[in-house]
N, C-alpha and C positions, 0 to 999 in steps of 0.2 A: 571521322575518327570514332572508334568504339566509345560509347557513352560511359563506360565504366571509369573513364578518366576525369569525368566532371567532379568537382568538389565544391564544398560550401565556401562562401566568402568569409574572410577573416580567419583562415586556417593558420594555426600555429601550434607548436609543440605544447605550449602551456595550455592552450584552449583544449586540445584533445587529451592531455593528461587529466584534465578535470572532467572530461566527458567520455571516458573509456567505455562506458556502458553502451555507447552508440556503436560499439564494435561487435555486438552479438550477431547471431546467425542470420544469413541472408538468402533470398530466393524469391521467385515469382509467385504471385497469388494463386495462379492456376495449380501449381504443385501442391500448395496447402489444401485447397479445396479438394483436389483429387485424392490426397492422402486421407483426409477426413472421411470422404465417401467410401474409400476402400476399407478403412477401419470399421465404419458402420456396417458395411456389407459382411465383414468378417466377424462381427459380433464383438469388436474391441470397443471398450468404453472410450468416449471422447475425452480429450485432455482437460484437466482442471485449470481454472484461473482463479486469481484472488484479487479483490479490491479492498485495500485497507484504508479506512477513514481515520486519519490521525488528528486528534484534538490537542494541539500543542498548548501547553501551559497547565494542564491538569483540569479536566472538566468536572463539574460538580454533579456527581451521581445523584445526590439528594434533591437536585432541582431538574432532573431529567428522567431517570429510570427507577429510582427508589425513594419516592417522596414519603415523608413522614408527617402527614397532616395532623395526627393525634399528638405529636410532640410539641408542647408549648414553647420550649426553649430552642428547638432545632428545626422545626418544621419549615420555616421560610414562608414566602408570600405566594408561591404557586400552588395550584390545586391539581389533584390527579383527575384524569379522565379515563373512561372505559376505552378499550381497544377492540379490535376484531376478535380477540380471544377472551371469552368470559373469565373474569377473575384477575386479569392482568391490567393494571392501570399504569399510565405514564403521565408525564407533564402535560398540562393543558395547552401548552404552546407547541406541542408536537402532534397536531391532529392528522397530518398526512401520514406520518410514521405510524400513528395508532391504527390507521386503516390497513396497514401492511404487517401488523404484528403477528399474524398467522405464519409469516415467513421467517420471523426473527425470534431469537431466544435471548433472555437476559441472565447473565451470571451476576448475582448480587452479593457475592461473598469472596471476592478476590482480595488476597493479602499479598501485595507486591513487595512489601518490606523496605522500599526505598523512596524517601520523600524529597530527594534532591532532583532538580529538573534534568540535569545532564545525565546523572547516573540512572534516574528512573527511565529516561528515554532509551538509554542503552539496554537496560534490563528488559523493557517491554518489547524491544525489537529483536533481541538476541536470545532471551531466556537465561542469560548469564550475568552475574555481577561483574563490573569492570575489574580488570586485573592488569598490572603493569607488564606482565610477561606475554600477553597475547591479545590480539584484537579479534573478537569473535565476529563471524558473518551475521548479518541481519537475516530475518526470515525471508525477506524479499530476495536477497541474494542466494539463499539456499534454494528457493523456488526456481530462480533463474538457472542455477547450475543443474539441479536435479530434473526439472521438467522442461527446460528450454534447451540448454546446451547438450544434455545427455540424450535428448530425443533425436538429435542429429538432423533436425529439419533445416532446410535451407530458407531461412526467414530473415528479412532485412531490417526489422525493427529490434530495439533493445528488448530484452525479456524482463527488465525491471525499470519502470518509469515512475518518477515521483513528480507530482504536480503541486505547485504553490509552496513547496518546501524541498530542501535538498535530500531528505531521506537519510537513513542510516547506511553506513558503508558495508563493503563486502568482506572486510577483514582479510584473512589468509586465503580466501577463495580467489582473490585477484580482482583487479580493476575492471576486467571484462564483465563482471557481474555486479558492479556498483550501479546505483540508480542514475539513469539519464534524467536530468533535471529540466522540467518545463516550468519556467518561472511564472508565466501568465498564460492560462489556457485561452484567453480571449484575444491574444496577440499572436502574430506569426512566429514560428519557431526561428530563433536566430541562427544564422550560418548554414541554412539549408538551401540557399540559392547560389548558383554558380557566380563566380566573380565577373564583373562587367569589364569590357575592354580588353579581354585576353582571348585570343583565338584558341580554339579547341586543340589544335595540333601543338601549340606552344605549351598549353597546360599539360597535355599528355607527355611531352618531353620533360617537363619539370617533374612530374610525378615519377616518370621513369628514372630520372637521375636520383630522386629522393629514394626510390626503391633500392638502387645500387648502394647508396650510402647506408641505408638502414640494414641491408644484408651484411655489408662489411662490418658494421658495428656489432650486429647480433652475433656474428661468427667469432667474435673476440671474447666469448664467454661472459657476456655482459649481464646475464641473468634473465629471468622470465620477463621483467619489465620491458626489456628491449624487444623481445618477440611480441609482447602485447602491443607495444607502440606501433610496430609495423602493421599488425593486424587492424589496428584502429583506423589507419588511413584507408586501407583496402576496403574494409567493411563500411566505413562511413560514406565512401563514394557510392557504394551500392545502395546504401540507405537513402542518400540524397536523390538518386535516380529512380527510386522505387515509387510505384503508385500507392504503396501502403502509407506513405506519409500523409495521405489525405485523411487518415484517422486523426491527425492533429488539426484539421480544418473544420471548425464548427459551423462555418457559413453554409455548409451543405445540409444542415439539419433544418427541419421546418421551424419557423418562428414560434409556433405554439409549443413545440417540444422544448426549445430553449427557454421559453417563458416558464414552463412547468418546473424545470430544474432550478430556475432562478437566474437572473442575469448578473449575479455576483460571481466572484472567482471560484468560490467553493462549489456552487451549483454547476457552473460551466466545467469545472474540473471533474465533477461526477459524471457529467455527460461525456466528456472526453474519455474518462475511464471506461465507460460502457462501450464506446466506439473501439477503444484499444483492445479490450478483452474479446470483443466480437471479431476483431481482425486477427487475433491469435497471440497477443501479448500475454505473458504468464502472470505478471504481478504488477499492479498499479497502486500507488499510494497517493491519496489526496489529502492535503493538509487544510485544516481550518484552525487557525491560531486565535489567540485572544481569550483563553480560558483561565488565565492566572488571576482570578478575580478576588484579590484581597480587599477590594473596596467596591461598594455599590453594586454588588453582584446581581441583584434582581433587576434593576433598571438596565444594566449592561446586557444581561442575557435576554431580557424581554424585547429589547429593540435591536439587538445585534445577532448574536450567534444562534439563538434558538430558531428564529424564522428561517435563517439560512440553512441550518441543519435540517429542519423539517422539510423544506423544499428539496434539498439535495438528496438526502438519504431516502425520504419517502418516495420520491419520483424514481430514483435509481432502482429501488427494490421492485417497484411496479413495472418499470421498463424492462428489467431483466426477466421478470416472470412472464410478461406478455411475449417477449421474444424467444422464450424457451431457453434462456441462458442461465437462469438461476439454479437449475439442477447441477450445473457444472461450474458455477462461480461462487466462491466463498466471499462473503462480505463481512468485514470485521470493523467494529467501531471501538476505539480505545484512545487513551492518552497515557501520560507517564504516571499518573496516580489520580485519586479522587480528591475531594476537598472535605475539610473538617465538618463534622456534624454541628458543632457549636458555631454560631454566627458571631463574628468578632465585633469589636467596638466601632469598626469602620463600615458596618453593614456588608461585610464580605466573609469569605471562608478561606481558610489557609490550607496548607498541604496535608493530605491524608492518604497514606498507602495501606492502612490497616484493615480496611473492609469497604470495598467500593465495587463499581459495576462496569462490566464490558458487555457488548452486544455482538452476537454472531448469527449468521443465517446463510442458507444456500449450500451448494456442493454436497447435498445429501444429509446435512445436519437437520435434526428435528426442529421445527419451528413452533412458535406458540408455547414455549416452556419458560419457566423461571427456575433457576438453580441457585440454591443457597438463600440465606436471609441474614439480615442484621436485626438487632433489637428495636424496640419502639422508638428509641432516640437515635438509632443509627450508629451507636458507639461500639458495640460488640457484635462479632459474628456469632450467631446462635445456631446456624445450620450450614453444614457442608463447606467448611473453609477450604478454599482452593488457592493455588499459587501459580506463579507465572509459568513454570515448566508444564503444569497441567494444561494451561491455555495453549501454549505452543504445541504440545503434544496433540491437542484436539485439532488445531489448525493443520498440522502435518498429516494427521489421519484423514481429515476431510479432503486434503489435496492429493492423497494417495502416495505420500512419501513414507517410505519404510522407516519406522522409528528406530530400528536397529542400525541404521546407516551410521557409519563411523569414518571420519577423516583423520589424516595425520597432519598435524600442524607443522610449520617450518622448523620448529625446534624439536620435532620428533615425538610430540605427545599426541596420544589418541584424543579425538574430540567427537562427541556425540551430538546430534541435532538437539536432542532433549536429554538432559541429565536428571533422571529420576522422576520426571513427570509422567502422568498417565492421562489418556484421553478421558474427557468428562463423559461418563457412561450415560447420563441422562439425555445427552444430545446425539448419541451415536445410534 
């Protein structure tokens, strides 16, 4: 039987409605390699990729990228260290990242205006405030649509993959561009093995019958969701049978490489992200949660997230650079907001969207830069106040997405990828 009829174990409508991103474009690896070689020979720039490192909970910029050692009331316990760029200092617990600072730039003056977890997450992923009339697509979904789907390549993996967390959705772009969720990068991907005990010809007949039912249902004007659902099954079968799924297998990596990234889920997620973008996936988001540090922030970060962040981010940047991937891969570090300059009575910091830091590098952006500044105590922005649309515009520019791109929402309203933001000139 033709192998296209093989499918994962545990297939159900509910399962695939929650994993529609597995339905993105499909095709053999040889075609991708050949296409890239042909593009290079013709002088066409290689496609851009993006790895977003999402710090769920709201990371403390004052204890990572913008330390204030001279502030007696807000400085905190950590000391700054020098980096590979003279004049740029970051937290002492990020020595691996410090060595790669020449590839990265820090924006220290972001005002995201939203201090609620859910709303802040939405804003940072979409560039828009939540509204009851429309669900905006996340930047990852826009990349999937603009750089994956529109490229027309026959590619078997999703173009938006989220590791350790579900990621933000595709909004009106449709479920085909929603993130494919990898819950644990150190475990096998669920439902990618063929079912046991069922002969291939019987499985083929079942899928053939399902196809007839899906066609009849779709032809009854059931809307786009019905067509997407049929495509899910077809493309997921191709995905399961593709050698590209080896990108999810970290056992093929040398133990020393896995150790360098860190044997925790964040480090291994960063390694998987590198493998996926190297394979041709457009957008990968890796989550590191646990940043909502209202209590005991210094002990928590010292023994937990900072060592993991240092291993994962530092090794990822070095690995991408050594492999020649950093020039075409955008790496973004951010969360839903920063944390208060003032340390609270519980030795923690609270929510702070009014002036905090994000980090970017790769994909042609200038490294070794600091943009903007807050005052000595970290309370006020004193130089180059920037907003989320400016950040999204910078990311879109780096990815080669036309900022004038406009969509029409289901209710007939025009929608821009960026509403009013401008790329950060210091990084272009």
